[in-house]
C-alpha positions in Angstrom: 65.2 -0.5 -44.4 67.2 1.2 -41.9 69.1 3.2 -44.6 68.6 6.2 -46.8 70.0 4.8 -49.9 67.5 3.1 -52.3 67.8 -0.5 -52.7 66.4 -3.1 -54.9 65.6 -6.6 -53.5 64.4 -9.7 -55.2 62.7 -12.5 -53.7 61.1 -15.6 -55.3 57.8 -16.7 -53.8 56.4 -20.1 -53.6 53.1 -18.8 -55.2 55.1 -17.8 -58.4 56.4 -21.3 -58.5 52.9 -22.9 -58.0 51.5 -20.7 -60.7 54.3 -21.6 -63.2 53.5 -25.3 -62.4 49.8 -24.9 -63.0 50.6 -23.2 -66.3 52.8 -26.2 -67.4 50.3 -28.7 -66.3 47.3 -27.0 -68.0 49.3 -26.9 -71.2 50.1 -30.7 -70.9 47.7 -31.5 -73.8 49.2 -28.9 -76.0 52.6 -30.2 -75.3 51.7 -33.8 -75.8 50.3 -32.8 -79.3 53.7 -31.0 -80.0 55.7 -34.0 -78.9 53.8 -36.5 -81.1 54.0 -34.1 -84.0 57.6 -33.8 -83.4 58.1 -37.7 -83.6 56.2 -37.6 -86.8 58.3 -35.0 -88.4 61.5 -36.7 -86.9 60.5 -39.9 -88.5 59.9 -38.2 -91.8 63.3 -36.4 -91.5 65.0 -39.8 -90.9 63.6 -41.1 -94.1 64.8 -38.0 -96.1 68.1 -37.8 -94.5 68.7 -41.5 -95.7 70.2 -40.0 -98.8 72.8 -37.9 -97.0 76.3 -39.2 -97.1 77.1 -41.0 -93.9 80.2 -42.2 -92.6 81.1 -45.9 -93.3 81.0 -48.0 -90.2 84.2 -49.8 -89.8 84.1 -50.9 -86.2 86.7 -53.8 -86.6 89.3 -51.0 -87.2 88.1 -48.6 -84.7 90.5 -49.7 -81.9 93.6 -51.6 -81.4 94.6 -52.9 -78.0 97.7 -50.8 -76.7 100.0 -51.2 -73.9 100.1 -48.3 -71.5 103.1 -46.0 -71.0 103.4 -44.8 -67.5 105.2 -41.5 -66.8 106.8 -40.4 -63.6 108.4 -37.3 -62.2 112.0 -36.5 -61.1 111.2 -38.0 -57.7 109.5 -41.1 -59.3 105.9 -40.1 -58.6 103.4 -41.3 -61.2 102.2 -38.1 -63.1 100.3 -39.8 -66.0 99.7 -42.2 -68.6 100.4 -42.0 -72.4 98.8 -44.2 -75.1 96.9 -43.6 -78.2 94.6 -40.6 -77.4 95.2 -41.7 -73.7 92.8 -44.6 -74.0 93.3 -48.4 -73.6 91.0 -51.0 -75.2 89.6 -53.5 -72.7 87.5 -56.3 -74.2 83.8 -56.4 -72.9 84.5 -59.8 -71.2 87.1 -58.3 -69.1 84.9 -55.6 -67.9 83.1 -56.6 -64.7 79.5 -57.3 -64.9 78.7 -54.8 -62.2 80.6 -52.1 -64.0 78.5 -52.7 -67.2 75.3 -52.6 -65.3 76.3 -49.3 -63.7 76.7 -47.5 -67.0 73.6 -49.0 -68.3 71.5 -47.8 -65.4 73.1 -44.3 -65.5 73.0 -43.7 -69.2 70.4 -46.1 -70.8 68.5 -48.3 -68.7 66.5 -49.7 -71.9 69.8 -50.3 -73.8 68.8 -54.1 -74.3 65.3 -53.4 -75.3 65.6 -50.5 -78.0 66.9 -50.6 -81.5 69.2 -47.7 -81.2 66.8 -44.9 -80.4 64.6 -45.0 -77.3 61.4 -43.2 -78.1 59.9 -43.9 -74.8 63.1 -42.7 -73.0 63.0 -39.5 -75.0 59.3 -38.9 -74.0 60.1 -39.6 -70.3 63.1 -37.3 -70.5 61.0 -34.6 -72.1 58.3 -34.7 -69.3 60.9 -34.7 -66.6 62.6 -31.8 -68.1 59.3 -30.0 -68.5 58.1 -30.4 -64.9 61.5 -29.6 -63.6 61.7 -26.4 -65.5 65.2 -27.5 -66.6 67.1 -30.1 -68.4 67.6 -32.9 -65.7 67.6 -36.0 -68.2 68.9 -36.7 -71.6 67.3 -38.6 -74.2 70.4 -40.0 -76.1 71.0 -43.8 -76.0 74.4 -45.4 -75.6 74.3 -46.4 -79.2 73.6 -42.7 -80.2 76.6 -41.6 -78.1 78.7 -44.2 -79.9 77.6 -42.9 -83.2 78.2 -39.3 -82.1 81.7 -39.8 -80.7 83.0 -42.2 -83.3 81.8 -41.0 -86.5 80.3 -37.4 -86.3 81.6 -34.0 -85.4 80.6 -32.3 -82.2 78.6 -29.6 -84.1 75.0 -29.0 -82.6 72.9 -29.1 -85.7 69.7 -30.8 -86.6 71.4 -32.5 -89.4 74.0 -34.0 -87.2 71.3 -35.1 -84.9 69.4 -36.8 -87.6 72.7 -38.4 -88.9 73.2 -39.6 -85.3 69.7 -41.3 -85.2 70.2 -42.9 -88.4 73.6 -44.2 -87.7 72.4 -45.5 -84.4 69.9 -47.7 -86.3 72.6 -48.9 -88.7 75.0 -49.7 -85.8 72.4 -51.7 -84.0 71.8 -53.7 -87.3 75.6 -54.3 -87.8 76.7 -55.0 -84.2 75.5 -57.0 -81.1 74.7 -55.2 -78.0 77.9 -56.3 -76.4 80.0 -55.0 -79.1 78.2 -51.7 -78.9 78.6 -51.4 -75.2 82.3 -52.5 -75.6 82.8 -49.6 -78.0 81.1 -47.2 -75.6 83.0 -48.1 -72.6 86.3 -47.8 -74.4 85.7 -44.3 -76.0 83.6 -42.3 -73.5 85.3 -39.4 -72.0 85.7 -39.2 -68.1 87.6 -35.9 -67.6 91.2 -35.2 -66.7 92.2 -36.3 -70.3 91.0 -39.8 -69.6 89.2 -41.8 -72.3 87.7 -45.3 -71.8 87.1 -47.1 -68.4 90.5 -48.7 -68.1 92.3 -45.4 -68.2 89.8 -43.6 -66.0 90.0 -46.4 -63.5 93.8 -46.2 -63.3 93.8 -42.2 -63.2 91.0 -42.0 -60.5 91.7 -45.2 -58.4 95.2 -46.4 -59.5 93.8 -49.9 -60.4 92.4 -51.7 -63.3 88.7 -52.2 -63.9 88.8 -55.6 -62.7 89.8 -54.3 -59.1 86.9 -51.7 -58.7 84.5 -51.8 -55.9 80.8 -51.3 -56.6 81.1 -47.6 -55.2 84.1 -46.9 -57.4 82.3 -48.4 -60.5 79.2 -46.3 -59.9 81.2 -43.1 -59.6 82.8 -43.7 -62.8 79.4 -44.4 -64.4 78.2 -41.1 -63.2 81.1 -39.0 -64.7 80.3 -39.1 -68.4 77.2 -36.8 -68.2 79.4 -33.9 -66.9 83.0 -34.9 -66.3 84.2 -31.7 -64.9 81.1 -31.1 -62.6 81.2 -34.6 -61.1 85.0 -34.8 -60.9 85.6 -36.4 -57.5 89.0 -34.4 -57.5 87.3 -30.9 -58.1 83.9 -31.5 -56.6 83.8 -34.5 -54.2 80.3 -33.8 -52.8 78.8 -33.7 -56.3 80.7 -36.8 -57.2 79.2 -38.6 -54.1 75.7 -37.4 -55.0 76.1 -38.5 -58.5 77.5 -41.9 -57.4 74.5 -42.5 -55.1 72.1 -41.4 -57.8 73.7 -44.2 -60.1 73.4 -46.7 -57.2 69.8 -45.9 -56.7 69.1 -46.4 -60.4 70.9 -49.9 -60.2 68.8 -50.8 -57.2 65.7 -49.7 -59.0 66.6 -51.8 -62.0 67.1 -54.7 -59.8 71.0 -54.9 -60.5 72.0 -54.7 -56.8 70.3 -55.3 -53.5 69.5 -52.7 -51.0 72.4 -53.8 -48.7 74.7 -53.6 -51.6 73.5 -50.0 -52.4 73.8 -48.8 -48.8 77.2 -50.3 -48.3 78.4 -48.8 -51.5 77.0 -45.5 -50.6 79.1 -45.5 -47.4 82.3 -46.1 -49.3 85.0 -43.3 -48.9 86.2 -42.1 -52.1 89.8 -43.1 -52.1 91.5 -41.3 -55.0 94.7 -42.0 -56.8 97.2 -39.9 -54.6 99.0 -38.9 -57.8 95.8 -37.5 -59.5 96.5 -33.8 -58.6 100.0 -34.3 -60.3 98.5 -35.9 -63.3 96.1 -32.9 -63.4 98.9 -30.6 -63.3 101.2 -31.8 -66.0 99.2 -32.3 -69.3 101.3 -29.8 -71.3 104.5 -31.6 -70.2 102.9 -35.0 -70.9 102.2 -33.9 -74.5 106.0 -32.9 -74.9 107.0 -36.4 -73.5 104.6 -38.2 -75.9 106.1 -36.1 -78.8 109.7 -37.1 -77.7 108.5 -40.8 -77.4 107.1 -40.7 -80.9 110.2 -39.2 -82.2 112.3 -41.8 -80.7 110.0 -44.9 -81.5 107.5 -45.5 -84.0 103.9 -45.3 -82.9 103.7 -49.2 -83.3 106.8 -49.8 -81.2 105.9 -47.5 -78.6 102.6 -49.1 -77.9 103.5 -52.6 -78.5 104.7 -53.3 -74.9 104.4 -51.4 -71.6 106.8 -48.7 -70.9 107.8 -46.8 -67.8 109.1 -43.2 -68.6 111.0 -41.4 -65.7 111.0 -37.8 -66.6 112.6 -34.6 -65.5 109.5 -32.8 -64.2 109.7 -31.4 -60.7 106.0 -31.6 -59.2 106.7 -28.6 -56.9 107.9 -26.3 -59.6 105.2 -27.4 -62.1 102.5 -26.4 -59.6 104.1 -23.0 -59.0 104.5 -22.5 -62.7 100.7 -23.3 -63.2 99.7 -21.0 -60.4 102.1 -18.2 -61.5 100.9 -18.2 -65.0 97.3 -18.3 -64.1 97.5 -15.4 -61.7 99.6 -13.3 -64.2 97.2 -13.9 -67.0 94.2 -13.0 -64.8 95.8 -9.7 -63.9 96.7 -8.9 -67.5 93.2 -9.7 -68.6 91.8 -7.1 -66.2 93.7 -4.5 -68.2 92.3 -5.7 -71.6 89.7 -2.8 -72.0 87.0 -3.3 -74.6 86.9 0.3 -76.0 83.1 0.1 -76.9 82.1 -1.2 -73.6 84.8 0.9 -71.7 85.3 -2.2 -69.5 87.6 -5.3 -69.4 84.6 -7.3 -67.9 83.0 -9.5 -70.6 79.9 -10.3 -68.8 78.5 -13.4 -66.9 79.3 -17.0 -67.8 75.5 -17.5 -68.4 72.1 -16.3 -67.1 69.9 -18.7 -65.1 66.1 -18.4 -65.1 64.0 -18.3 -61.8 63.5 -22.0 -61.9 67.1 -22.7 -62.4 68.1 -20.5 -59.5 65.9 -22.7 -57.2 67.3 -26.0 -58.6 71.2 -25.7 -58.0 71.7 -29.2 -56.6 74.0 -30.2 -59.4 75.5 -26.7 -59.8 79.4 -26.6 -60.1 80.6 -24.1 -57.4 84.2 -24.4 -58.4 85.5 -25.7 -55.0 85.0 -28.5 -52.6 81.8 -27.5 -50.8 82.6 -29.7 -47.8 85.3 -26.9 -46.9 85.3 -23.2 -46.5 87.1 -21.7 -49.5 90.3 -20.0 -48.3 91.3 -16.4 -49.4 92.5 -16.5 -53.1 90.2 -19.4 -54.1 88.2 -18.8 -57.2 84.6 -19.7 -56.8 81.5 -19.6 -59.0 78.3 -18.1 -57.8 74.9 -17.0 -58.8 74.0 -13.2 -58.4 70.7 -13.1 -56.3 70.7 -9.4 -55.1 72.1 -6.0 -56.2 72.0 -2.5 -55.0 74.0 0.6 -55.5 77.0 -0.4 -53.3 77.3 -4.1 -53.6 76.0 -7.5 -55.0 75.0 -10.6 -53.3 75.8 -14.1 -54.5 74.4 -17.6 -53.8 77.4 -19.9 -53.4 76.1 -23.2 -52.2 75.7 -22.8 -48.3 77.7 -19.6 -48.3 76.6 -15.9 -49.2 79.0 -14.1 -51.3 79.3 -10.4 -51.2 81.1 -8.2 -53.9 81.4 -4.6 -53.0 82.3 -1.8 -55.4 86.0 -2.2 -54.4 85.7 -5.7 -55.8 84.6 -4.5 -59.0 87.0 -1.7 -59.5 88.9 -3.3 -62.3 85.7 -3.9 -64.1 84.4 -0.4 -63.9 87.2 1.0 -66.0 87.7 4.8 -66.9 84.5 6.4 -68.0 82.6 3.0 -68.0 80.1 1.5 -65.6 80.3 2.6 -62.1 77.5 0.8 -60.2 77.2 -3.0 -59.6 74.0 -3.0 -61.5 75.7 -1.7 -64.6 77.8 -4.9 -64.6 75.7 -7.6 -62.9 72.2 -8.8 -63.1 70.0 -11.2 -61.1 70.5 -14.7 -62.4 74.1 -14.1 -63.7 76.6 -16.8 -63.0 79.9 -15.2 -62.3 83.3 -16.0 -60.8 84.9 -14.5 -57.7 88.0 -14.6 -55.7 87.7 -15.0 -52.1 89.1 -11.9 -50.3 88.1 -12.9 -46.7 85.7 -14.8 -44.7 83.1 -13.1 -42.6 80.7 -14.4 -40.0 77.7 -16.6 -40.8 79.2 -18.2 -43.7 79.6 -15.0 -45.6 82.4 -14.6 -48.1 83.8 -11.3 -49.2 84.6 -11.7 -53.0 86.3 -9.7 -55.9 85.0 -10.2 -59.4 87.1 -12.6 -61.5 86.8 -14.0 -65.0 88.9 -16.5 -67.1 91.3 -14.7 -69.4 91.2 -14.8 -73.2 94.9 -13.8 -73.3 97.3 -16.9 -73.4 100.8 -17.4 -72.0 103.4 -20.1 -71.4 106.2 -20.8 -69.0 109.3 -23.0 -69.2 111.9 -23.8 -66.6 115.2 -25.6 -67.4 118.1 -26.6 -65.1 121.1 -25.2 -67.1 123.5 -27.7 -65.7 121.8 -30.7 -66.9 119.2 -29.4 -69.6 116.3 -31.0 -67.5 113.0 -29.5 -68.1 111.7 -29.0 -64.6 108.4 -27.2 -65.4 106.5 -26.6 -68.4 102.9 -25.0 -69.0 101.7 -24.4 -72.5 98.5 -22.4 -71.7 96.0 -21.1 -69.2 94.0 -24.3 -69.2 94.6 -27.4 -70.9 90.8 -28.6 -70.8 90.0 -25.4 -72.7 92.9 -25.5 -75.2 95.5 -28.3 -75.7 97.7 -26.2 -77.8 101.1 -26.4 -76.3 102.4 -22.6 -76.7 105.5 -23.5 -74.9 106.6 -25.7 -77.6 104.5 -25.3 -80.7 103.8 -21.6 -80.8 106.4 -19.6 -82.8 106.3 -15.9 -82.0 108.5 -12.9 -82.6 110.9 -12.5 -79.5 111.4 -8.7 -79.9 114.3 -7.6 -77.9 114.7 -10.9 -76.0 116.7 -12.0 -79.0 119.3 -9.2 -78.7 121.6 -10.9 -76.2 122.7 -13.4 -78.9 123.8 -10.4 -81.1 125.6 -8.7 -78.4 127.4 -11.9 -77.4 128.5 -12.3 -81.2 129.8 -8.7 -81.0 131.9 -9.6 -77.8 133.3 -12.4 -79.6 134.4 -10.3 -82.5 136.4 -7.7 -80.7 133.8 -5.4 -79.1 133.5 -4.8 -75.4 131.0 -3.4 -73.0 132.8 0.0 -73.4 132.6 0.1 -77.1 130.6 3.2 -78.3 127.6 2.9 -80.7 126.3 6.1 -82.0 122.5 6.0 -81.3 121.3 8.1 -84.1 118.9 8.0 -87.1 119.6 5.6 -90.0 117.8 4.8 -93.0 117.8 1.8 -95.2 116.6 1.3 -98.8 115.1 3.6 -101.4 112.3 5.8 -101.0 111.4 5.3 -104.7 110.7 1.6 -104.5 109.0 1.5 -101.2 111.9 -0.3 -99.6 112.7 2.6 -97.2 113.2 1.4 -93.5 113.9 3.7 -90.6 114.6 1.7 -87.4 113.3 3.5 -84.2 113.9 3.0 -80.5 111.1 2.6 -78.1 109.6 6.2 -77.4 111.1 7.4 -80.7 114.2 9.0 -79.0 117.9 8.9 -79.9 120.7 9.1 -77.4 123.8 9.8 -79.2 127.0 7.9 -78.1 126.1 4.9 -76.1 128.2 2.2 -74.5 127.5 -1.3 -75.9 126.7 -2.4 -72.4 124.0 0.4 -72.1 122.6 -0.3 -75.5 121.6 -3.9 -74.4 120.8 -2.8 -70.7 118.1 -0.2 -72.0 117.3 -2.2 -75.2 118.2 0.5 -77.8 117.0 -0.7 -81.2 118.9 1.5 -83.5 122.3 0.7 -81.7 121.4 -3.1 -82.2 120.7 -2.6 -86.0 124.1 -0.9 -86.4 125.9 -3.5 -84.4 124.5 -6.3 -86.4 125.4 -4.5 -89.6 128.9 -4.3 -88.4 129.4 -7.7 -87.1 127.4 -9.4 -89.9 124.0 -11.4 -90.1 125.8 -14.9 -90.8 127.8 -14.8 -87.7 124.7 -14.2 -85.4 122.7 -16.9 -87.1 125.5 -19.4 -86.8 125.7 -18.6 -83.0 121.9 -18.8 -82.7 122.1 -22.3 -84.1 124.8 -23.2 -81.6 122.6 -21.8 -78.8 119.8 -24.0 -79.9 117.6 -21.9 -82.0 116.2 -24.3 -84.7 113.4 -22.0 -86.3 114.0 -20.2 -89.6 115.7 -17.0 -89.2 115.4 -14.0 -91.6 118.7 -13.0 -93.2 118.2 -9.2 -92.9 118.9 -6.5 -90.3 115.3 -6.8 -88.9 116.8 -9.8 -87.1 118.2 -7.1 -84.7 114.7 -6.4 -83.6 113.6 -9.9 -83.1 111.3 -10.3 -86.1 112.1 -13.9 -86.7 109.7 -16.1 -84.7 111.0 -18.7 -82.3 109.3 -20.8 -79.6 109.6 -20.1 -76.0 111.2 -23.3 -75.4 114.1 -22.5 -77.9 114.7 -19.2 -76.4 114.8 -20.6 -72.9 117.2 -23.2 -74.0 119.4 -20.6 -75.7 119.7 -18.6 -72.4 120.6 -21.7 -70.6 124.0 -21.5 -72.4 124.4 -18.1 -70.7 123.5 -19.4 -67.3 125.9 -22.2 -67.6 128.7 -19.7 -68.9 129.2 -21.1 -72.4 128.5 -24.7 -71.7 125.4 -26.4 -73.3 123.3 -29.2 -71.9 120.9 -30.5 -74.5 117.3 -30.0 -73.2 115.5 -33.1 -72.1 112.2 -34.1 -70.6 113.2 -37.9 -70.1 115.7 -39.3 -67.7 115.5 -42.9 -68.7 112.9 -45.4 -70.1 112.2 -49.0 -68.8 110.1 -52.0 -70.0 107.7 -53.4 -67.4 110.3 -56.1 -66.8 112.7 -53.5 -65.5 115.0 -53.5 -68.6 116.3 -50.1 -69.3 116.0 -49.4 -73.0 116.8 -45.7 -73.1 118.9 -43.3 -70.9 119.9 -39.7 -71.3 123.6 -39.5 -70.7 123.1 -35.9 -69.4 126.1 -33.6 -69.0 127.1 -30.6 -71.0 129.9 -29.6 -73.3 131.5 -26.2 -73.9 130.6 -24.4 -77.0 131.6 -20.9 -76.1 134.4 -19.1 -74.2 133.5 -18.8 -70.5 135.0 -15.5 -70.0 133.1 -14.0 -73.1 129.8 -15.4 -71.8 130.4 -14.2 -68.2 130.8 -10.6 -69.7 127.4 -11.0 -71.5 125.8 -12.4 -68.3 127.0 -9.4 -66.3 125.5 -7.0 -68.9 122.2 -9.0 -68.5 122.4 -8.5 -64.6 122.5 -4.8 -65.5 119.1 -5.2 -67.3 117.7 -6.2 -64.0 119.7 -3.7 -61.9 118.9 -0.5 -63.9 117.4 -1.5 -67.3 114.1 -2.8 -68.7 114.0 -5.7 -66.2 114.1 -3.8 -62.8 110.9 -5.5 -61.6 113.0 -8.6 -60.9 115.2 -6.7 -58.3 112.6 -7.4 -55.7 113.9 -11.0 -55.5 117.0 -9.5 -53.8 119.2 -12.2 -55.5 121.8 -12.2 -58.5 119.4 -12.3 -61.5 120.2 -11.8 -65.2 117.6 -11.7 -68.0 116.1 -9.8 -70.8 112.6 -8.3 -71.7 111.1 -8.6 -75.2 108.2 -6.7 -76.7 107.1 -6.8 -80.3 105.4 -4.3 -82.6 101.9 -3.2 -81.4 102.5 -5.0 -78.2 101.5 -8.3 -79.7 104.0 -10.4 -77.7 105.6 -9.8 -74.2 108.6 -11.9 -73.0 110.9 -12.2 -70.3 113.7 -14.8 -70.1 115.8 -14.7 -66.9 118.1 -17.1 -64.9 120.3 -17.7 -62.1 122.9 -20.3 -61.8 120.3 -22.8 -60.8 117.3 -22.1 -63.0 116.5 -20.6 -66.4 112.9 -19.5 -66.8 111.1 -18.0 -69.7 107.7 -16.5 -69.9 105.7 -15.5 -73.1 102.2 -13.8 -73.2 100.1 -12.9 -76.1 96.8 -13.7 -77.9 96.7 -16.8 -80.2 95.2 -14.6 -83.0 98.1 -12.1 -82.5 96.1 -9.1 -81.5 97.6 -6.4 -79.5 97.8 -6.7 -75.7 97.1 -3.0 -75.4 99.4 0.1 -75.3 102.0 -0.2 -72.5 101.8 -3.9 -72.3 105.6 -4.5 -72.6 107.6 -7.6 -71.6 108.4 -5.7 -68.4 104.7 -5.2 -67.4 102.9 -8.3 -68.9 105.6 -11.1 -68.7 108.1 -10.2 -66.0 105.5 -10.3 -63.1 104.7 -13.8 -64.0 108.4 -14.6 -64.0 108.9 -12.9 -60.6 106.0 -14.7 -59.1 107.3 -18.0 -60.2 111.1 -17.4 -59.2 110.0 -16.0 -55.7 108.5 -19.4 -54.8 110.7 -21.8 -57.0 114.0 -20.6 -55.6 113.2 -21.5 -52.0 115.6 -23.9 -50.7 118.1 -23.1 -53.5 121.5 -21.6 -52.5 121.4 -18.6 -55.0 124.9 -17.1 -55.4 126.2 -14.8 -58.1 128.1 -16.2 -61.2 131.7 -17.2 -60.5 134.1 -14.8 -62.2 136.5 -16.6 -64.4 140.3 -16.2 -64.2 141.5 -13.4 -66.5 138.5 -11.2 -66.1 139.0 -7.5 -64.8 136.5 -5.2 -63.4 136.7 -1.5 -64.3 134.9 1.6 -63.7 134.1 3.5 -67.2 132.7 6.7 -68.2 129.3 6.1 -69.7 129.7 8.9 -72.2 133.1 8.2 -73.7 133.8 4.5 -72.9 137.1 5.5 -71.3 138.3 4.5 -67.8 136.4 6.6 -65.3 138.3 9.4 -63.4 137.6 11.2 -60.2 135.6 13.8 -62.2 133.3 11.1 -64.2 129.7 11.5 -63.4 127.7 8.2 -62.7 130.5 5.8 -63.9 129.4 2.3 -64.7 131.1 -1.1 -63.9 132.4 -3.0 -66.8 133.7 -6.5 -67.1 136.6 -7.3 -69.5 138.9 -9.9 -70.6 142.2 -9.0 -69.2 144.0 -6.8 -71.8 140.7 -5.5 -73.5 139.7 -3.0 -70.9 139.7 0.5 -72.2 142.8 2.9 -72.1 143.0 6.4 -73.2 141.9 5.5 -76.7 138.8 3.7 -75.6 137.5 0.4 -77.1 136.5 -0.6 -80.5 133.5 1.3 -81.6 130.7 1.0 -84.1 131.0 3.8 -86.7 132.8 7.1 -86.3 131.6 9.3 -83.5 131.3 12.3 -85.9 128.7 10.5 -88.0 125.4 11.1 -86.1 123.1 10.4 -89.0 123.7 7.5 -91.3 122.4 6.1 -94.6 122.5 2.4 -94.6 123.3 0.3 -97.6 
């Protein structure tokens, strides 16, 4: 082999394939017997299951014609449609005959000849799957699919399959073939959130079904089998192949001529130019729909066509998606399974030898007509392993994952060789590191994260929501964590408390004694001893430093002094609507809020005390052009500008020297605050410039720990930095303007007094003129002599 190290090579010989084929052929009689026995048992089961409780078929009420709501970005580009479950009912007589025939040829060519169950089709599919060694054809009829989608759950059980068959028979008795096909075409899923042929036609081709070409019709007909795999946006080559398969079936069925087939196969796939933006905005669209439903009744919203012009910025939205995905992938690599000693959870699936030799319809995760660029995530099949690397089949490319590309998966004390992690036939994801010669790609192992996150970006001047992402992948989970998830914010809530203190006579130079304090009674189990991160106490501490370094005990004492009601009142003014606990644990951010709420609250800081109500919609028009809703915009002052400016300067200190120093890399004036909750269940960073307020939350949906050390600074802040480094390009970022009446003074961090020439490490404090410290210092929290306190 030309090398001393031992290698394992795997080759697949034609003889083995032939031998497998012979075995399958020789056992054909046995299989036929099993098939017919299966039909007998299936028929018997149908009779027995007749007594089961089945859904009542109310087809007449299944759908109502709905008008479409078109949604546009802040530059008036179409980014999506909204209607009931994103589908629009189109009567069968409005669906072109050629489109109907395309679906019948693709999905159920005996549709007009069977009674709901196509036994011949099931047998043919079984034989094709048998000789192919894999599933190449399904046996469900269009009627069965209607029964499944409209009346049954998606569970994969024998009971559900039997109910599906029985319902198909009942549907055939109750409805005409045209009615069944009409239901099917209006409810089938086409990917990218589109249900029904009309929405799919508009999403993919920006036209109604009546305008589709034969090539476009056959492409749509090929999607329901595997919408993600055959998506022309994600996999144009596979989409063309599937389209041509449908055209061939139509030709075989006598529905089109040979010349029609050939001409349609030559058609270029001209997708809706806004499809990528529609793909990028599902969480934002769900927010827009929620707002519309609040503004209008469901019936009114869908009684006429609307055009909704939103605040979404397409560039910022794309950056937000990419930043969140990359950050969650990095975090996921640190989620070590203590039993396996690795963060790697294994392959997506394993392929058999037969499946490895039949990869025509495999989803490689990228456009196979192009060479994937560095950073692209691709999917491949492991086809070779030795002690130093693994090789992958990636369509026409060969992938190589060296040990260096597996480093994160090895872990400490865990697997140390490629063969410890990977196996032949394993389907895995990899990130392209670089392209080598001869169509070879060097990869690093990847996996989709289980940890979730969200990001929100708001223009503080206008309240316009510029970007919003509610999870790693909308296709995997539609739960909008940016809006709907309420999680403990931890220290990210503290700025509201410190702002309230500044309103009530305290200054950045006020001294708080960072010392042990106990609340409650040990006898009735109500004892509470708040602690700092790291379980340390720092003695006399500037109010400024208590926030910069996120001192928990100082914050509890400060909250006790100024009073909980004042803080809650301010929180409401800032925009926090979630319930807030009326106890001192509020100082530690134990009352759950949404990321959207907290980001909105910070926009008041960025706008120096003025609040612009957050909005996702600029205005709404009817199709006639009549404007029926318009956001007035603008902001109003709710807090003193000078007090807010002082708080902002303290939050700049968080970035310059405190828990948010990771944001210093931007090299621009930035303010913000980290947040981490007990047992590292939530990680936050909310930060801002004058131009943009951005909040990031990271955590598990089931509220398990992110792992020791996964603070807001480590888990959330890098996502924020990644976003802002791209988002602020083109913005003129300057520091916050200093209001009149603000003075800047150097102060002694130990005493809170004005610094002298002998003061070590003086800090800069900002004060409303007349409140800067004199010889007597500023208003303090508790007497300096009381190091240990018993709370009430």
